[in-house]
N, C-alpha and C positions, 0 to 999 in steps of 0.2 A: 531178358535172351544175352545171348553170350555173343550174336551177332551183334547187337547194336553197340556200334564204340562215337561217342562221344565227346565232339571238340570239346565241350563248355560245361561242369560241373559244380551245379551250386551247391554248398556247404548251408542250410541252414537248420539247425538245432541243437537245439538247449533248454529251448522253454520250458520247457514241460519238465528235465529235470532243475531247475530253475527256482521253479515253483512249485514240486512235488520235493526239494527239499534233498535229492541225491549230492551224498558225501562227497568233498573234493578230499584230492589226495595231501596229505598235509607234507609231504617230502618233495610236491611239485610244489604246493605254494614255496617253499624255501627254493625252490632253484630260481621259480618265478620272484621273490623278494628281494634273492642276490643277484640280481639280470641276468638272469637266462643264457648261462654260458654254457654253449654246443657240447662243451664235452660232460658235465655233470647232466644234460635232457638227454643226450648219448647211454650214460650211465643206468639214470631213470626209465630210459625206454629197451632197453637190450633188460631189464628185471621186468618190465614191462612184459613184453614179449615171451622172455624166460616160463614166468608165469602160465600164460595161455597155454604156451608149449606142455610145460609140466601137468596143468592140470584139463589138459584134455577140452580146451576151447573156452568159452566166455559165457557163463551160465550165469542168469539177473540174480542175484540174492547172494547169490554162492562162488563165485571167481571176482568177478572184480566190483565194485561197486563204489568204484570211486568213477565221479565223473570225468576227471581228466585223461585215468588208462582206457576208460570207450572211445574218447573222443581221437586219442592217438591211433588206437588198434581201429579206427573205423577209415584212417585218416590214410592208415597205413595199407589195407585192405582193398580202396576204393584205388590207392596212388598202382598199385603194384597190376589193378585188375586194367585199368584205365591210362596206361604209363602216358599219350600220350597227350592229353585230356588237360585243361586251363583248367585249373583250381582257386576259388572262388571263394572265403568261408566271410560270411554273414554273422556282424557278434550279434549277441543280442537287443532289443530294444527296450526301453522303460515300457511297464507298466502298471496299472495298480492293483496289481494282485499281490493279499495281505505280505505275503512271504518278502517278495520284492522291496516292497515300501518298510518293512521290520528290521528288514535285513540287507540295504544300500552296500557295505563293503562285501557281500558277495554275489550281488551283481557285477562289480567292479573286478571281484577275482575271476567270476569264469568270463568275461569279459578279455579280462590277459591270456588267461590259458587258452583262449580260440586266435587269439591275436600271436602267441607266444608259439605255437603247435603251428599254424598258418607259415609263421615264418620259418619253421623247424622243417615243413615237409615240402616248401618253396611255394605256398598255395602266397591268392592276395587278400587283402581281409576288402573286407566290404563293413563299414563302420555306420552300424545303423543305429550307433549310443550316441548321435551328435547334435543332440539336442531339437532333430526338427519331428520326433515322438516323445513325449515327456510326460511321466504320470500324468502329469496336469492336463493333459489334452488329446490320450490316449482315446478316451472313450468314443472319441473325434470317430480314428483310423481302427476301429476294431467292431466286430458284430457281439461280444459278448459280455458279462457281467466284465471281466476282468481284466480285455483287452490284449487276450493271448493267439485271438484268431486274427487275422488283415482285412479288414472290408475289402471294397475296391478300393476306397480313400487311400488307405494303409497299403494295397498292393503295390498304389502307384508311387507314393516313395520310396517303397520299398526297390523298384525299378528302376526310376529316376539313382538313387543311391548305388546300383547293379551297372549300369550302363555310362556313369561318373567315373568306377574305380575302374572297368574295362574298357575304357576311352585313357584315364590317366596311365592305366598301363603302360 
């Protein structure tokens, strides 16, 4: 609804991208590897926005295949729609999903993307990749086979991390 004006927005998206294999943008990965210089991110993001405008939107499987571009565009759109809200971007937490276990560097790179774009858009990072929930104990905090969907215990840990980030801000 257009009349809702949130004070706080929690951005927690990426688990399905991680485990579903959404590709990462190689040029953005190089920016992160080189130290995430603002001007490099500006140039990459300007091209990303331009691509969306030239192609008339973002259509899954057609326009944007990279996780990084969709995350960045989502942040831009939310910041435009809710300029007065405080944004908190939650990193991925470990799961025992086979794609996460087989590709730990992908997990790390996706969290680097979240941290980099959170900083770029002036959001606070809520770091869920903090050894509280690990691939070894994740089954105790989730209600499905690959620990993607938190139970009440999993949500409690997430809430504690969110409150800690808000308090520290």
